[in-house]
C-alpha positions in Angstrom: 0.0 0.0 0.0 2.8 2.4 0.8 4.4 1.8 -2.6 1.1 2.4 -4.2 0.5 5.7 -2.4 4.0 6.9 -3.3 3.5 5.9 -6.9 0.2 7.7 -7.1 1.7 10.8 -5.6 4.6 10.7 -8.1 2.1 10.3 -10.9 0.1 13.2 -9.6 3.0 15.6 -10.1 3.0 15.7 -14.0 -0.8 15.6 -13.9 -0.9 18.7 -11.7 1.6 20.5 -13.9 -0.5 19.9 -17.0 -3.7 21.0 -15.3 -2.2 24.1 -13.8 -0.6 25.1 -17.1 -3.9 24.8 -18.9 -5.7 26.7 -16.2 -3.0 29.4 -16.2 -3.3 29.8 -19.9 -7.1 30.1 -19.7 -7.1 32.5 -16.8 -4.7 34.9 -18.7 -7.4 35.3 -21.3 -10.3 36.1 -18.9 -9.9 39.9 -19.0 -7.6 42.8 -18.5 -6.2 42.9 -15.0 -4.4 46.2 -15.6 -7.5 48.3 -15.4 -8.3 47.0 -11.9 -4.7 47.1 -10.8 -4.7 50.8 -11.8 -7.9 51.4 -9.9 -9.9 52.8 -12.8 -11.5 51.6 -16.0 -9.1 53.2 -18.4 -5.4 53.9 -17.9 -2.9 56.0 -19.9 -0.8 54.1 -22.5 2.5 54.9 -20.7 1.0 53.6 -17.4 -0.2 50.4 -19.2 3.3 49.8 -20.5 4.9 50.4 -17.1 2.4 48.1 -15.3 2.7 45.4 -18.0 6.5 45.4 -17.4 6.2 45.4 -13.6 3.7 42.5 -13.6 5.7 40.5 -16.1 2.8 40.4 -18.5 5.1 41.2 -21.4 6.9 37.8 -20.9 5.9 34.7 -23.0 3.2 32.6 -21.5 5.5 29.7 -20.6 7.9 32.0 -18.8 5.1 33.6 -16.8 3.9 30.1 -15.9 7.3 29.0 -14.7 7.7 32.1 -12.6 4.2 31.6 -11.1 5.0 27.9 -10.4 8.3 28.8 -8.7 6.6 31.4 -6.5 3.8 29.0 -5.5 6.3 26.3 -4.6 8.3 28.7 -2.5 5.2 30.0 -0.7 5.2 33.4 -2.5 1.6 33.5 -3.7 1.8 37.1 -4.6 -0.7 39.9 -4.0 -4.2 40.4 -5.4 -4.3 42.7 -8.4 -7.6 44.2 -7.2 -7.1 44.6 -3.4 -3.2 44.5 -3.2 -3.5 42.1 -0.2 -1.4 38.9 0.0 -3.2 36.1 -1.7 -2.2 33.5 0.9 -3.7 35.7 3.7 -7.0 36.2 1.7 -7.3 32.4 1.3 -6.4 31.7 4.9 -9.2 34.0 6.0 -11.8 32.4 3.7 -10.8 28.7 3.8 -12.0 27.9 7.3 -15.5 29.1 6.4 -15.6 27.0 3.3 -14.3 23.9 5.1 -16.9 24.4 7.8 -19.7 24.7 5.2 -18.3 21.9 3.0 -17.8 19.3 5.8 -21.1 20.1 7.4 -22.9 19.6 4.1 -21.0 16.4 3.4 -21.9 14.9 6.8 -25.5 15.6 6.2 -25.3 14.3 2.6 -23.6 11.0 3.5 -25.9 10.2 6.5 -29.2 11.1 4.8 -28.2 9.4 1.5 -27.3 6.2 3.2 -30.3 6.1 5.4 -32.9 7.1 2.7 -31.2 5.0 0.0 -31.0 1.9 2.2 -34.6 2.3 3.4 -35.9 2.8 -0.1 -34.1 -0.3 -1.3 -35.3 -2.5 1.6 -38.9 -1.2 1.2 -38.9 -1.3 -2.6 -42.3 -0.4 -4.2 -43.7 0.6 -0.8 -45.6 3.9 -0.5 -42.6 5.6 1.2 -40.3 4.3 -1.6 -42.5 5.9 -4.2 -42.6 9.2 -2.1 -38.8 9.2 -1.8 -38.4 8.4 -5.5 -40.7 11.3 -6.4 -39.0 13.8 -4.0 -35.6 12.7 -5.3 -36.5 13.4 -8.9 -37.9 16.8 -7.9 -34.9 17.6 -5.7 -32.4 16.6 -8.3 -34.0 18.6 -11.1 -34.0 21.9 -9.1 -31.2 24.4 -9.7 -29.2 25.5 -6.7 -30.2 29.1 -6.8 -33.9 28.2 -6.9 -33.5 25.9 -3.8 -31.6 28.7 -1.9 -34.2 31.4 -2.7 -37.1 29.1 -1.8 -35.6 28.2 1.5 -34.9 31.9 2.2 -38.5 32.8 1.2 -40.0 30.2 3.5 -37.7 30.0 6.5 -36.3 33.5 6.5 -39.1 35.7 5.2 -42.4 34.0 6.0 -41.4 32.4 9.3 -40.5 35.9 10.5 -43.7 37.3 9.2 -45.7 34.5 10.9 -43.9 35.2 14.2 -42.1 31.8 14.2 -38.4 31.3 14.9 -36.8 32.2 11.6 -33.5 31.3 10.1 -30.8 33.8 9.2 -30.3 34.4 5.5 -26.8 35.8 5.4 -23.4 35.9 7.0 -21.7 33.6 9.5 -23.1 35.1 12.7 -25.1 38.1 14.0 -22.6 40.9 14.7 -24.9 42.1 17.5 -24.4 38.7 19.3 -20.9 37.8 18.3 -19.3 34.8 16.8 -20.4 32.0 19.1 -20.9 28.3 18.3 -24.7 28.4 18.5 -24.7 31.5 16.2 -22.5 29.8 13.6 -24.6 26.6 13.7 -27.8 28.7 13.3 -26.4 30.5 10.3 -25.2 27.2 8.8 -28.7 25.6 8.5 -29.9 27.2 5.2 -26.6 27.1 3.3 -26.0 23.4 4.3 -29.6 22.6 3.4 -29.2 24.2 0.0 -26.0 22.2 -0.7 -27.4 19.0 0.6 -30.9 18.7 -0.9 -29.7 18.2 -4.5 -26.9 15.9 -3.6 -29.1 13.8 -1.3 -31.6 13.4 -4.1 -29.0 12.1 -6.5 -27.1 9.9 -4.0 -30.3 8.4 -2.6 -31.2 7.0 -5.9 -27.7 5.8 -6.5 -27.5 3.9 -3.2 -30.9 2.4 -3.8 -29.9 1.1 -7.2 -26.5 -0.3 -6.2 -27.9 -1.9 -3.0 -30.7 -3.6 -5.0 -28.1 -5.0 -7.4 -25.8 -6.2 -4.5 -28.5 -8.0 -2.5 -28.9 -10.5 -5.4 -25.3 -11.5 -5.4 -24.1 -15.0 -4.6 -22.3 -14.0 -1.4 -25.4 -12.5 0.0 -27.3 -15.7 -0.6 -24.4 -17.6 1.0 -24.6 -15.3 4.1 -28.3 -16.0 4.4 -27.7 -19.7 4.0 -25.3 -19.6 6.9 -28.1 -18.2 9.0 -26.7 -14.7 9.6 -29.1 -12.1 10.7 -30.4 -9.7 8.1 -28.9 -6.7 9.9 -25.5 -8.3 9.8 -25.9 -9.2 6.1 -27.0 -5.6 5.3 -24.3 -3.7 7.2 -21.3 -6.1 7.0 -21.7 -7.4 3.4 -24.3 -5.6 1.3 -23.9 -2.0 2.3 -20.1 -2.1 2.3 -20.0 -3.3 -1.3 -22.7 -1.1 -2.4 -20.9 1.9 -1.0 -17.8 1.5 -3.2 -19.2 3.5 -6.2 -20.7 5.9 -3.7 -17.2 6.6 -2.3 -15.9 7.3 -5.9 -18.6 9.9 -6.3 -17.8 11.5 -3.0 -14.1 11.5 -3.8 -14.9 13.5 -6.9 -17.5 15.8 -5.3 -15.6 16.8 -2.2 -12.7 18.8 -3.8 -15.0 20.8 -6.0 -17.0 22.0 -3.0 -13.9 24.1 -2.2 -14.9 26.4 -5.0 -18.1 24.8 -6.3 -20.3 26.4 -3.7 -20.1 29.7 -5.5 -23.8 30.2 -5.9 -24.6 29.2 -2.3 -21.9 31.3 -0.8 -22.9 34.3 -2.9 -26.6 34.1 -2.1 -26.1 33.6 1.7 -23.2 36.1 1.8 -21.0 33.3 3.2 -17.4 34.6 3.2 -15.8 31.5 1.8 -13.6 30.4 -1.1 -16.5 30.2 -3.6 -17.5 33.8 -2.9 -13.9 34.9 -3.1 -13.6 33.2 -6.5 -16.7 34.9 -7.8 -15.7 38.3 -6.5 -12.3 38.2 -8.2 -13.3 36.3 -11.4 -14.9 39.5 -12.9 -11.7 41.4 -12.1 -9.4 39.0 -13.9 -7.5 38.8 -10.7 -5.4 35.8 -11.8 -3.2 35.5 -8.7 -6.3 34.8 -6.5 -8.0 32.7 -9.1 -5.0 30.5 -9.8 -4.3 30.0 -6.1 -7.9 28.7 -5.6 -7.8 26.5 -8.7 -4.5 25.1 -7.6 -6.0 24.1 -4.2 -8.9 22.5 -5.9 -6.6 20.5 -8.2 -4.5 19.3 -5.3 -7.6 18.4 -3.4 -8.9 16.3 -6.3 -5.7 14.2 -6.3 -5.7 13.8 -2.5 -9.4 12.9 -2.2 -9.1 10.4 -5.1 -6.1 8.8 -3.3 -8.2 8.6 -0.1 -11.1 7.1 -2.0 -8.7 4.4 -3.3 -7.5 3.6 0.2 -11.1 3.3 1.4 -11.8 0.7 -1.3 -9.5 -1.8 0.4 -11.5 -1.4 3.7 -14.8 -1.7 1.9 -13.8 -4.6 -0.3 -10.9 -6.8 1.0 -10.6 -8.4 -2.4 -9.1 -5.2 -3.7 -5.4 -5.0 -3.3 -2.9 -2.5 -4.6 0.7 -3.4 -5.5 
């Protein structure tokens, strides 16, 4: 296993280089960063020439990429072209909020998907199975912004109008109360629900389908023939094997939540990485954008490696050499 992990990490290096070079080339074409760097929409030609030289934008693309790569490797992530603040400090301020939102949403997604998917598979064609199937199809077809606005309208606007305990619709905490654990958890409810509803809808159907396929395998019949209890067969044999493709999907989804919650963070004014990316994408602020994209690329490799390691626990037949 150790050799496999080392080999995968070594294979990830050229992959990351290719990905970051392509992203770097695309980011350079997003817009004109000089206008924002100068602090106004139009700058004089002589100022443009000076700023182009100072920022190294007159260098060939490959040279700029190598300079950026060297700076990132040595911890010099540069300054934002829009705010002049160090990029690494901006990300350090936003990353904890995104991790809190992402991990909370993933816990809810995993628990609810496994419970609902398993129940739906074990009670196939029951009334509740049909209800869950219908709700899953509706939930999966709804866009994120529509889910977010609907939740705000119901639990933020109407609950307040009806005199019921209403949920906050923006920020991490109420400034009048301060940043306390109950405040943060209270403000997490709607963003986490928005991120979770669509994923739960899709994963529930996936768990149901894979579990129905697994329960007809020979080793399940063998376990029943041995007289094992249904609960043992379900959790020790069926669910573990049915969860293997589920782990693959989670391994792919988790990294993208670093920057993928752009809509949710923007609607709920959640100061995280997704909102940071959105704020600086329109300004062609490539030092900030590239730093976020690099983190996402590294996270993809790391989470896929963790998913591979989880396979060996879920299915002992899988071995890596």
